N, C-alpha and C positions, 0 to 999 in steps of 0.2 A: 868540726871543720865549717869552714866561713865560703859564703860564696856571696858575689856581687851582681844583682840584679840595680845591672846603670846605673844610679845614686846607691838603693840601697842596698846596703855590707846583712845578709840572713845566715845567722846562723843553726847551723843543720847537724845533728847527732842519730850516730848506727848503730841499731844491738843488734850485736850477735848468736838470734837461738840457738844453742843445740839439745840436745836429748841430756836425760839423766840416762840414760840408758845406753850399753851400745852390745850388739851383736854377733857374735867371731865363733870360732873354729880352734876343738881343744885338742893338743895331738902331742905327741907323748912317744920319748926312745922305751918307755915301759909296755904299752900297750899298741897296738893295731889299729884299732879304732880311732875315727873323725866321728867328735860328738861335737852340734851346734849349739850353741852356749846364751844367756842375758845377760849382761853385769849392770846393778848401778855402781854410779860411776864413782861415791860416797863410798864405795869398797875400800878400806888401807889394803894395801900387796899383801901385809899380812891373812887377814880378813880372808882375799881372797885365792892364798896359796889352801889358807882351811878348805875353802871348800875344794880346789880343782885334787887335796890329797884324797877328794871321798871317790870324783872321778878316776882317777889315771892311778892311787896306793901309793904316787911318790910322797913322801915327810916336808912337811916342811922345812921340817932344818937345812937340810940338804936338794933340798930345790930351785933351779936356779928357770927362772921363767921368762921368754924372749921375745916381741913379737916379731911377726913377720906377713908381706903382704899376700895377696891370693899369687902371687908368684915365684912365692919362696922370701921372697929376698930381710934382708933380714933389716928390721924400723927401729931398736930399740932394747932394753935389753930395763924387766924391772928388779931394782938392785937395791932401794930402798922398801924395806919393811913400812916405816910411818906412811911413806906416801898414800896419797891417793891413788886410782889407778886412773880418773879421769886429768890425772895434771900429766897426766904421759899422752902421745903423738895414737890412738887409741882407736883407730871407725871400725865402723861397721865391716863383715868379710871377713876381716883381719884374722890373723891365728896367733891363737899362745900357745908357743911351744914349750914342753912341761921334761923339764928333764932332773936326772937321779940318779950322780951316777954314783948314787954308794950301791943301788941296787942293776941286779943286773936284769938285759934288754928284753921284751917281747913274757918277762916273768909271768904275770900273770895268765898270759895266753893257752902257755902249757899247762894243759887239762887235764896230765899225768905226774898232777905237784899235785891235788885236785881230792883231799880227804875221801872215800866215797862211803857211802853204808850200804851196808852188803849182810843179808840176813840169807842162810841156805835154808835149801828143797823145805828141809826140816822144821826147822821153825815158823818157815812159814806157811807150811799143813799147820802147822799148833799155833794159828791164830784166827780168829771172826774176823767177820765182815770183810772180808777178802771178797777177790774177783772169783780167783777161785774157789774158794766155798760156796759162794753163790752155784759158777756152773755148775759143781758138784753136787749141790742140794735139787740144781734145778733138772740138773740131766742133760748137762744144752752144750753146743759147742762138741771140742772134745773129747768131756764126759759124756754121750752120749754114743752108744752105741752100736748104732744102725748112723748114723752121721760120718763118725769116725771113719766104721767101715765103706763110705762111698768115697771120704775121702783117701783114704790108702789106696778102693780099687781110682779113683781119676789119677794122681797122680805116675802111679806104677806103669796105666797107660801114656801118659806124658814121656816118661821114660821109654819105652818104649816106645811111639814114634820117631822120638830124638833121636833113639840109636838107627834107629832104616835108615831116616834121612841122612845120619849122620855117612850114610855108604855111597850114595849120590852124591854128594858131595868132596872135588877133586882137585888138588888143588889144578891154577894154573886154563880152569873150569872160567866160560863161562856163563854169569850166574847176575839175577833180578833181582834186588834189595828193595821191602818192605818195612819201615819201622813206619808202628802206629804214630800221628799227629803229624810225617816228613813224608816228604812226597820218594815216589818210589825211581830210583838211581839201581844204574848198572855196572857193570865194573869186569871184573878177574879175581873169581881165589886166588888169596895166597899163599895161607896158614888157615891148618884146620887145628884142633888138638884144645890144652889148658893151658890159661892165662895166670900169672902170678896173680893178677887182681883181681878178678873177679873167681866166683868157686862153677864149675861145670866145664865143657867144651864151647868152646868160640869157634866164627869166622870169622877170621879179620882179610877183610879183603880191600883193593886199591881198584878205584872209581875213575872212573872212566873224566871224572870234570876235579873242579878240587874244593867239591863240599866234605872230606872227612875231616879224623881230628889230628892227623896223625905222618908219623912218614911211617909208618907199620915197628915204631920202639913207644916203651907208655917206660916210663919213668924209668930211662934208662935205661932199659930191658927188649934187647930189640927181638923181632917174628922175624920180619920182612923186610924187606928192599922194598922201598918207594919213593917218591917226590913227597915233598910237603904237604899237611892236608889234602895230600889225597886217599892216607891210611883211615880204613875202621876197621871197628874189631865189633861183629853183633851177635846175638842167638841167632844158633840153628833152626827154629825157629824164621824167622822172617827173613831165609836163602831160600833160594834156588835159584839151583844152578837150569842152564836149554841153551840152546841158538837163540843169543840175543846179543844180535853186532852192534857193533859202536853206532851209536847216538849223530848227526852230524847236524849243526844246525846250520839252520837256512838250507837244507839240500831243499827241502819240497817249496824255498822262495825262486821267483825268475825277477 
């Protein structure tokens, strides 16, 4: 580039300096996770595929890589294995979306397909230097008869207390709910009994304000009806029924 200052011509040059690395997010149709990674720009696309195989499980032979903006818009495809990734318009914070149509989407997220190591109770009992053998030899935990008896007694008392309290919780009653770590809330008892998502008896409550988690249904199974975000299920020990009128915000303000 040339610039003219009076009668003097000055030749000017500029040099664009870019980083040797690029920071991108890696996504895939095979997994639900997103990882942030740093790659050298002098990697070939084929070398990049080898690294992405370890991260996503996609095979380099059937893998396609699309470059996307932060908003998810398509920028380009890395379709030449011999090219350097630095020759493509990849900027920091863009995403490399890896697709392998030869494999089932999210198959690596399905833990039911992972082979598990299983050991029978009898085989485990024969092993030495295990937690079970340590507790037995030192008469600790449930292997201490005195402590075990105290634990059984405590559990039995908790069960009796819950059964007794359950009798006082009637559908339609006003109630106050106190859950550790959360503000005390008031509402109406809408359901009492067993649920499919947890063991034991639970109380379904419709809160006076939208501080709940559902509309009286969980995973498609309905237990009672209420507006969205007003319903919740709580443990029996956290519910007290009584004369708890609805609190009206601003009632004491003039």
